[in-house]
N, C-alpha and C positions, 0 to 999 in steps of 0.2 A: 503494498499499500505504501508507504513513505518513498520508495523508487518512482511508482508514477507522480506524485504528487511533486517528486522534484525532475522528475522529466518535463509535467503540467509546466511549473514555472521556468523550467528551462525555456518549452519554445514560445514562451509568452514575454522575452528577453529579447530587447530590440539587438540584433549582430552589431559590433563595433563597426565595423565598415560603413553600414549603414548611417548608424549613429553620426559619424564622422563626416560623412559626403552630406547630411541634413543639416549639421553646424554649418558645413563649408559656405552653403547656398544660404542660409541663414546672414551668416557673418558679412557677404558679401553684399547682402541686402540693406543690412544696418548699419556698413561702414558708408554707404552713398545715402544715407541721412544727411542732411541740410541740420537740422539740429536736435539732441537730443531729449528736448524737453515733451512732456507729455501731451501727447494729440491722437487721433485713434490711428494713423498710421504707425507711431512709436510704440502706442499701446499693443497693437495687433501683432509686431514684431516679437517684442519682449513676451508676450504671453505664450508664443509658440516658443520660444527659447527654452522657458522655464519647463511648459510641457515635454519637450523633449526631452530636457537634462532631468526630469524625474518618473523618466520610463525606464523600467527593470533594465539592468544593461550589468554586462561582464566587463565595461571596458577598464583598461589599466591603463591611467594616465602615465605610469612610469614608463613603459616600450613605446609611446606615442614616437613618431619620427618628428625630428625638429620644426618642420614649416606648422606641422598640427599644433606642437606647444607655442610656438609664435600666436597663430591664432588664438588659442588659450589664452595664452596672455593679455593679447588686445580685447577678447570678450570681457574680461573681467574687469578691466580698465572704463570700459563702455559701459557694463554692466552697473560698476559702482557711481559714473556720474548720471547714468540713467535714474537709480535707485533714489540718488542723492536729491535730483531736481523734481522727482516724485514726491517724495515728501516734503521738499519747500513749498510745494505747490499746495498740497492737501494742508499743512500746517497753518499756511498762511491765511487759506481760505477757511479753514476751522476757527482759526485764531478771531474771523468775524462773528459768529458766535455769541450768543449770552453767556450760554455754557459750554465750550465748545467740547470738552471731555467726556458730554454727555451725546457726542454725535461721532466717536472715533470709528464708529463700525460703518461709516462711508467711508472711508480708506479700502483700497479694494484687496490688500493683503494683511487687514488687522487678523482677521481669524487664525491664519497662519503664527503671529506673533502671540496671541491668546493661548495657542500650542505648543511653540516652542517655550514660551515661561513659565507654563505649567509642567511641562517633560523635565524642565530646566532646576525648577523649584523641587521636583520628584526626586532629581539626581543630588542634589544640593542636602535635601532630608534626609535621603538614605544613608549621606556620609556626614549625619550630624550637624549639617549648618540648616537649622531650623530658623529662628528669629535672631540673626546678626546686629549689631549694633549698627554699623556702618558699612557701605557696599560703596564700591565705585565703580562708575561703568564708563569703559573708555570705545569714544566713539559714537556718542550718543545722536548727534547729527538733529536735525531740524525738530522730527518727530519723536521723539524719546519712550517709543511704547514699551520697551521691555522694563523701562525702569517703573514707566506709569502704570503697567499690569501687575509687576512684580509688588508693587508699594500699595496698591488699593486691593489684590486678592489674595498676595500670600506672605509678602513680608510687611505687615501691618504696621509693624513698630519702628522699622528701619529707617536710618538715614540717606538717602543715595546722592553720591557727588558723580555728578555727570560731565565728564571732560572730553572736550570736543577742541579743533583746532579753527573752526570756523566759526566767528562771533556772531556773524549774519543768521546762523542757525541757531545758537544760541540764545539770542534773542527772541526768535521767533517761538522756540522750545519753552522759555519762560514765560512768554505769554501765554501758551496753553494752559500751562501749571499754574499761572496767576490767577487765574478763572475757580481754583477750589485751595481755600485759605489753609485750609489743614494740608493737605499735602503737598503745598507752597511750603512749609515750616518745614517738612522734611526733604526737600529736593534744592539739590542747589548745582546752577549750570557754572562749570569753570572753561575758560578761553585759554587752555595752554597744551603745549605740544607735551604728550605723556614722557619723551625722552627728557623733558624738563624739571619733570617732577620727579623728587629724590625720596627725601626724610618724610614728608607726607604720603607716600604708600605703604608706610607701615601702620597707619593707621586704621587702616580697612581690614577687616574681617573674613571678606571674598571681593576680589575683583572682576570684572567681566572683561573681555576682550571682543569688540565685536568683528565681525568675519571681515569687513572692509580697513580695519586698523593695519596698515601692511600690504600693499596689494600685490610684494612679490615673496618670493622666501626668503630674500635675506633682508630687507625691511622687516618683516615680522618675526625673525628668530632675533634680531638687534632690540626689536621691543620686548620680546619674552624674557631676553637676558636680560635688559635694563628694570624689568618689574621683578623678576626674581631677587637680585641683585637688594634691592631697595625694600620690597615687600618684608611685613613679618612671617617671622621663623613661625611654622604652624596655620599661617594665612592659605586660603584658598584660591585657585584661580582658573575661571572659569572659561575657556577658550572656543571660541566657534568655528569650526572647519567644514569640509565637506569633502563629499565621498563619491567615486566613481563619476556619471556622467554629469553631478553637481558640481563637482571641481573644475568645468568650463562657466560656472558662473560666481564661485569662491575660491581663496587661495585654501590649500590644502595644509593640514596640521599634524603634523605624524607625532607619534609616540618616540621616535627617535630624536625631533626636533625640541623634545623639554627635558634634557638634563639638567640637572639638579633639583629634580622635582621625583615626588612619588605618585605614580599614576594611579587616579582611585578610581575610575571611570570614562568608557569612551560608548559612545550611540550613535549611532548611524538612523536615519530614519528611513522608510520606505513608502513613506505617503505623502502629503502632499509638503511638509515641512521640508525647506531646503537644506539648515546647517545642520551637521553633525555637532556635536559635543563633546569638549574632552575637560576632565577634571581633574583636575592636581593640586598638588599640597606641597607648600616648602617644608622641607621636616622641620624637625623642633631644632636639631644640633646639625648645622650644614657649615 
């Protein structure tokens, strides 16, 4: 019975060569766009891309030819830009509502964030992180949905410091949260490059690293190494990664990329959630 089930699962997988051919076609169309700002054409292309990358696949990005790897790097960059523009547009639009936080469901990927936050909180709870006093979210953007969902549904007494390099993004995020006085007291927005934040990192029980902080492997490893150096011993780092075809949307963080940490949990989604979740802890004696 098990072998039949495995065979059935294998048959529903998209072969790597077909997946790559479709990704090349989509990348060519996306590359011709005059702007990545939300529009019918932009939204349609990126919706196709996300759907394609969440299909079951056995693709291994470690063995891809160089030209496909270059395409992947470019796709991650344009996805990051498009995601930032989409969030900025929606956050600006929502900030005009009297109670913007009551209308977050208008954001097209809101359900994914709710599901991912719920999953991350479950992983944290399983490893003893239930109601941390202070949390940092690195790369919060104009629409800090993870922090908002975590603060309102899971970590109801936790203080959140949201770090982003973009002051304009933080301004819009502040405006969203300012509509809820209780939440505003527990949420701060800091415009700084995380590589310039040092001793303060030791204040946090848990640090979240957004998927698009460090757009390539080299940058990502530098940031993780910096956080490890300054975070407190026994502190937790939750890193968002990607697996399989989802690696064409976001950078990948492997176990080998986390030296000096104790690996606690790795989760790879198989539903509409995009990001993998890697939880590590800095040892007490390091």
